[in-house]
TIKOLTI-273277 format. One record per residue (C-alpha): x, y, z; residue in one letter. Coordinates in steps of 0.2 Angstrom, whole numbers, plus 5000, padded with zeros to 4 digits. Each point is the difference from the previous one (the first is absolute). Layout:
BEGIN
px_py_pz_type
X_Y_Z_A
...
END
This chain:
BEGIN
px_py_pz_type
4810_5073_5030_M
5015_4999_4988_P
5016_4992_5007_R
5016_5009_4996_R
5017_4991_4997_V
5016_5009_4996_F
5012_4995_4986_T
5011_5009_4988_A
5004_5002_4982_T
5017_5003_4992_V
5002_5014_4987_V
5018_5000_4994_G
5010_4995_5015_I
4989_5009_5013_E
4986_4992_5009_A
4983_5010_5003_F
4987_4995_5013_P
4984_4992_4993_V
4984_4998_5010_E
4990_4984_4996_V
4982_5003_5005_E
4988_4985_4999_V
4981_5002_5001_D
4987_4986_5001_L
4982_5005_4995_A
4984_4991_4996_F
4997_4998_4982_G
5005_4989_4985_L
5015_4990_5005_P
5016_5006_4991_G
5017_5008_5003_T
5005_5018_4993_T
5017_5007_5002_I
5002_5018_4997_V
5014_5013_5002_G
5010_4999_4984_L
5005_4981_5001_P
5010_4992_4986_D
4995_4983_4993_S
5010_4990_5013_A
4991_5009_5014_V
4983_4997_4992_R
5004_4981_4997_E
5004_4999_5019_S
4982_4997_5005_R
5000_4983_4992_E
5017_4996_5009_R
4992_5006_5016_I
4984_4990_4998_R
5010_4984_4998_A
5013_5004_5013_A
4986_5003_5013_L
4990_4985_4996_R
5015_4988_4999_N
5006_5007_5017_S
4984_4996_5009_G
4992_5017_5000_Y
4984_5006_4991_D
4999_5012_4986_Y
4986_5013_5004_P
4985_4997_4990_D
4996_5018_4999_R
5003_5016_4989_K
5018_5004_5004_I
5008_5016_4995_T
5019_5002_5003_I
5007_5018_4998_N
5019_5003_4998_L
5003_5018_5006_A
5007_5012_4994_P
4990_4997_4984_A
5011_5010_4989_D
5016_4990_5002_V
5001_4984_4989_R
5001_4984_5010_K
5009_4985_4992_E
5007_4983_5004_G
4994_4986_5011_A
5005_5007_5017_G
4982_5006_5003_F
4994_4982_5002_D
5004_4998_5018_L
4993_5017_5006_P
4984_4998_4991_M
4998_4982_5007_A
5004_5007_5017_V
4987_5013_4998_G
4987_4987_4995_L
5004_4989_5015_L
4999_5015_5012_A
4983_5005_4992_A
4993_4983_5003_T
5006_4998_5017_G
5014_4987_4997_S
5013_5012_5006_L
4999_5012_5015_P
4998_5018_4996_E
5017_5003_5009_T
5009_4989_4987_A
5000_5014_4987_V
5005_5015_5011_E
5018_5007_4999_G
5006_4987_4987_R
5004_4999_4981_I
4995_4985_4991_F
5008_4994_4983_L
5001_4984_4991_G
4993_4989_4986_E
4988_4986_5003_L
5001_4983_4992_A
4984_4990_4996_L
5003_4989_5015_D
5003_5014_5012_G
5019_5001_5000_R
5008_5017_5001_L
5012_5003_4985_K
5014_5013_5000_P
4998_5017_4991_V
5012_5013_4994_R
5003_5017_5008_G
4999_4994_5018_V
5015_5011_5006_L
4993_5016_4994_P
4983_4996_5009_V
5010_4996_5016_A
5009_5017_4999_L
4982_5008_4998_L
4994_4990_5015_A
5014_5007_5011_R
4997_5018_4993_R
4981_5000_5003_K
5001_4992_5018_G
4993_4983_4996_F
5005_4987_5014_S
5000_4984_4989_E
5001_4994_4983_L
4992_4984_4994_V
5008_4992_4985_V
5002_4982_4992_P
5014_4990_5009_R
5012_5001_4985_E
4999_5019_5001_N
5004_5000_5019_G
5019_5003_4999_P
4998_5014_4988_E
4987_5009_5010_A
5011_4998_5016_A
5014_5010_4993_L
4991_5016_5006_V
5002_5002_5019_P
4985_5006_5010_G
4986_4990_4992_V
4995_4983_5006_R
4999_4987_4986_V
4986_4987_5000_L
5004_4987_4987_A
4987_4986_4996_F
5001_4986_4988_A
4981_4997_4999_H
4984_5010_5002_L
4994_4989_5014_S
5016_5003_5010_E
4996_5019_5000_L
4982_4997_5006_V
5006_4988_5014_E
5013_5013_5005_F
4987_5013_5003_F
4989_4988_5010_H
5015_4996_5011_G
5002_4982_4994_R
5016_5002_4990_F
5017_5008_5001_E
5010_5003_4984_P
5018_4997_5000_E
5010_5016_5004_P
5008_5009_4985_V
5018_5005_5001_T
5008_5012_4988_P
5014_4994_4989_P
5017_5005_5008_S
5009_5014_4991_F
5016_4993_4995_S
5007_5008_4985_S
5004_4986_4987_G
5015_4998_4989_S
5003_4994_4982_L
5012_4987_5005_A
5000_4991_4984_E
5008_5014_4991_V
5015_5011_5004_D
5010_5014_4992_L
5016_4989_5002_A
4993_4989_4986_D
5004_5013_4988_I
5016_4997_4991_I
5009_5015_4993_G
4989_5015_4996_Q
5008_5011_5013_E
4993_5016_4993_A
4983_4993_5000_A
5001_4994_5018_R
5006_5018_5005_R
4985_5007_4990_A
4988_4988_5009_L
5007_5006_5017_E
4998_5019_4995_V
4982_4996_4994_A
4996_4991_5016_A
5008_5014_5012_A
4990_5014_4992_G
4984_4991_4993_G
5005_5004_4982_H
4992_4993_4985_N
5012_4989_4989_L
5001_4995_4981_L
5012_4987_4995_M
5005_4998_4982_I
5010_4985_4994_G
5000_4984_4989_P
4991_4984_5004_P
5008_4990_5014_G
5010_5015_5007_A
4991_4997_5017_G
4987_5015_5000_K
4986_4989_5007_T
5012_4992_5014_M
5005_5018_5005_L
4982_5006_5001_A
4994_4985_5011_R
5014_5003_5012_R
4996_5018_5003_L
4987_4996_5014_P
5014_4991_5009_T
5010_5016_5003_I
4985_5011_5005_L
4997_5003_5019_P
4987_4989_5008_E
4982_5006_5000_M
4993_5009_5015_S
4984_4995_5008_F
4991_5015_4993_E
5007_4996_4983_E
4995_4982_5001_A
4982_5004_5006_L
4998_5012_4986_E
5006_4988_4987_T
4989_4986_5008_T
4985_5011_4998_R
5002_5001_4982_I
5002_4982_4998_Y
4985_4997_5011_S
4989_5011_4988_V
5007_4991_4985_A
4996_4983_5008_G
5018_4994_5000_L
5002_4995_5018_L
4998_4982_5006_S
4999_4992_5017_P
5018_4994_4998_E
5005_5018_4995_R
4989_5013_5009_P
5014_5013_5003_F
5012_5007_4986_I
5016_5002_5009_T
5012_4998_4985_V
5002_5015_4988_R
4989_4996_4985_P
5009_4995_4983_F
4988_5001_4986_R
5005_4995_4982_S
4985_5001_4989_P
5001_4992_4982_H
5002_5013_4986_H
4982_4995_4993_T
4992_5008_5016_I
4986_5013_4996_S
5000_5018_5006_E
4987_4996_5013_V
5010_4985_5006_G
5015_5011_5002_L
4993_5016_5007_I
4984_4994_5007_G
4982_5003_4996_G
4985_4991_4993_G
4981_5003_5002_T
5002_4998_5019_Q
5019_5006_5001_P
5012_4988_5007_R
5019_5003_5004_P
5012_4996_4986_G
5018_4994_5000_E
5007_5017_5005_I
4989_5000_5016_S
5004_4981_5003_L
5019_5006_4999_A
4997_5013_5013_H
5015_5001_5012_N
5009_4988_4989_G
5007_4998_4982_V
4991_4999_4983_L
5010_4992_4987_F
4996_5002_4982_L
5010_4988_4989_D
5001_5003_4981_E
4994_5018_5003_L
4997_5005_4981_P
4988_4985_4998_E
4987_5007_5013_F
4985_5009_4994_N
5004_5018_4996_R
4985_5007_5009_R
5004_4990_5016_A
5018_5006_5000_L
4994_5018_4998_E
4988_4998_5014_A
5014_4997_5012_L
5007_5018_4999_R
4988_5008_5013_E
5001_4986_5013_P
5019_5000_4999_L
5000_5019_5005_E
4985_5000_5012_E
5002_4983_5009_G
4982_4996_4997_R
4987_4997_4986_V
4983_5008_4998_T
4987_4991_4990_I
4985_5010_4995_T
4984_4992_4994_R
4982_5006_4998_A
4996_4994_5017_T
5015_5010_5008_G
5018_5000_5003_S
5011_4988_5010_L
5018_5002_5005_T
5012_4985_5003_F
5017_5002_5007_P
5014_4996_4988_A
5017_5004_5008_R
5012_4987_4992_F
5017_4999_4992_M
4998_4997_4981_L
5014_4989_4992_V
4999_4997_4982_C
5011_4990_4988_A
5001_5000_4981_M
5011_4994_4986_N
5010_5014_4990_P
4990_4994_4984_C
4988_4987_4994_R
5013_4986_4998_C
5009_5006_5016_G
5018_5001_4994_Y
5002_5018_4994_Y
5016_5006_5007_G
5006_4983_5005_D
5018_4997_4996_T
4998_4981_4998_R
4984_4998_4990_R
4995_5010_4985_A
4983_5010_5000_C
4988_4995_4987_R
4989_5015_5001_C
5000_5014_4988_S
5001_5018_5006_P
4982_5003_4997_Q
4995_4984_5010_E
5011_5006_5015_I
4992_5018_4999_R
4983_4992_4999_R
5003_4988_5015_Y
5007_5014_5011_R
4986_5013_4995_S
4987_4989_5010_R
5007_5009_5015_L
4995_5018_5002_S
5012_5013_5006_G
4989_5005_5015_P
5000_4982_5006_L
5019_4998_4998_L
5002_5017_5009_D
4992_4992_5016_R
5012_4986_5001_L
5014_5007_5010_D
5013_4987_4996_I
5004_4994_4982_H
5012_4986_5001_L
5009_4990_4986_E
5002_4982_5005_V
5012_4991_4989_P
5002_4981_4997_A
5011_4992_5013_V
5016_4993_4994_D
5002_4981_5002_W
5016_5002_5010_R
4990_5009_5013_E
4987_4986_5000_L
5013_4987_5002_S
5009_5009_5014_A
4996_4994_5018_D
4996_5017_5007_R
4985_5007_5008_R
4995_5018_5004_G
4994_5008_5015_E
4984_4991_5008_P
4984_5010_5001_S
5001_5001_5018_E
5016_5011_4999_V
4993_5011_4987_V
4983_5002_5009_R
5009_5007_5015_E
5007_5014_4990_R
4984_5003_4992_V
4991_5001_5017_L
5013_5012_5007_Q
4998_5011_4984_A
4981_5000_5003_R
5001_5004_5018_L
5011_5016_4995_R
4986_5005_4989_Q
4986_4998_5013_E
5010_5010_5012_R
5003_5014_4987_R
4982_5001_4995_Y
4992_4996_5016_G
4987_4989_4992_I
5000_4981_5002_P
5002_4992_4983_G
5005_5016_4991_K
5013_4996_4987_L
5010_5010_4988_N
4990_4994_4985_A
4985_5008_5008_H
5006_5017_5001_L
4991_5014_4991_S
5008_5014_4990_A
5001_5012_5014_R
5007_4987_5012_E
5014_4996_4987_V
5005_5018_5000_Q
5001_5000_5019_E
5008_4983_5004_W
5010_4995_4984_C
5012_5015_4997_R
5017_4994_4994_P
5016_5008_5004_D
5009_5012_4988_E
5009_4987_4990_A
4984_4989_4999_G
4990_5015_4994_R
5013_5003_4986_R
4999_4982_4995_L
4982_5000_5000_L
4999_5015_4988_E
5011_4992_4988_K
4990_4984_5000_A
4984_5009_4997_C
5007_5009_4985_E
5008_4984_4992_R
4985_4988_5004_L
4986_5012_4998_G
4992_4994_5016_L
4982_5006_5003_S
4995_5009_5016_A
4993_4983_5007_R
5016_4991_4995_A
5010_5014_5009_Y
4991_4998_5016_H
5001_4981_4999_R
5019_5001_4998_V
5001_5011_5016_L
4989_4987_5009_K
5011_4986_4995_L
5016_5010_5005_A
4991_5003_5017_R
4997_4981_5002_T
5018_4996_4995_I
5007_5012_5013_A
4988_4992_5013_D
5008_4983_4996_L
5017_5008_5004_E
4993_5009_5016_G
5004_5017_4992_S
4988_5015_5003_E
5009_5009_4986_V
4996_4995_4982_I
5017_5000_4992_K
5006_4999_4982_A
5004_4982_5001_S
4982_4996_5006_H
4993_5010_4985_L
5012_4992_4988_S
4993_4983_5004_E
4982_5006_5000_A
5003_5008_4982_I
5006_4984_4993_Q
4983_4992_5005_Y
4992_5012_4988_R
5012_4999_4985_T
4988_4987_4991_L
4987_5014_4998_D
5005_5005_4982_R
5003_4983_4993_P
4983_4994_5005_L
4992_5013_4989_Y
5008_4995_4984_G
5013_4989_4991_Y
END
């Protein structure tokens, strides 16, 4: 009679249950694995054979058929080693029949029988709780990650022999305790480190308060990268739900470690400009999350924006609007979360000194136009704040004066976000996420503000999207001041963040 062992496979960031059926029959000895396995799963029979023999157990000298059901879902990765080995041990009587009941097994086997960690354990633990499994059996290094999900007992073993001895009542594994949720901090950087750049500091605060995307334009050495790296320090601390969701993405990507099994600090991702479209957006033959998903609930920083691949930048447009990315392949479609703040930095021209009062620009008008034309209008329209960051004067650099620390600014940002949550009644709902209909409902200016906005639209030629983004920015500025009414002063500040629209399209 075939033995059934439950495991799971991860598709995208979701885990799906898989039944491993092991059947021993008389006939020519050999092992056949069916059920749409990939090459890593097919190679597991050699790892299992060596692991069983080196752990002191016999490998059945029979005709072995292993079925991975459902057969129409592709199985990939080495996490099927342990459930298949457990099925063989149960089929030969080395494990009691009760050992495989109500449990999910997941893990890779070394040739000497050690259990090696695998990726995607957190989604499997969430699946185990959802499907009513009482216990999850994983390698010891995956134990803290699996223990993040309450309601499922985690059994973590270092060796296959420990697992067998446990089910015979001769071994008790070390208890697995989940990592404590204490939101970390970026203590090594602080907004107070920024000297001068008061306008840029204010723009960062507005962007953080409303979740707005930001483009900084300025000469080399003006502090654009310093400003971007300090943006996470003024964002509110992650909630447990946000941390769990972000950790699940990192688990699927294989970026968790025993030292860091829980992501409690908002991600800050800064890929090099040579990154491919797949690396930035996600994808591949078996789609994996890209940088925009790894920046979920955090910040994605693109330095030297015009140097990035044009197709990769254009692919950002839909995720910026939807907060998720859908990747479609011949085998189906997968959706990854991608709700992040996009912060971009660029020079005004190739040499970097166009418009600088201290150094002459060496670029011709054609070169400047060509450099700036690498960025499309639709992409720039989705960046709420266009900010000019001038070079800092040496007098400011030599002055012994520090600005507000991140802690003070973060408190104002937190209060503004709390006002937004109370207004919209949805946790995590920010002004930047408002739809066109919600903008009409919640972002109505007073009469003076309406007249000012009409004049700005006529003079700047704002698109409909830019018009809505100005209103969202004004709503955030009003929230920072604790005002429920959008006044002309709020709109005036919001409009100045869009006045770089036209220069970016030409010389």
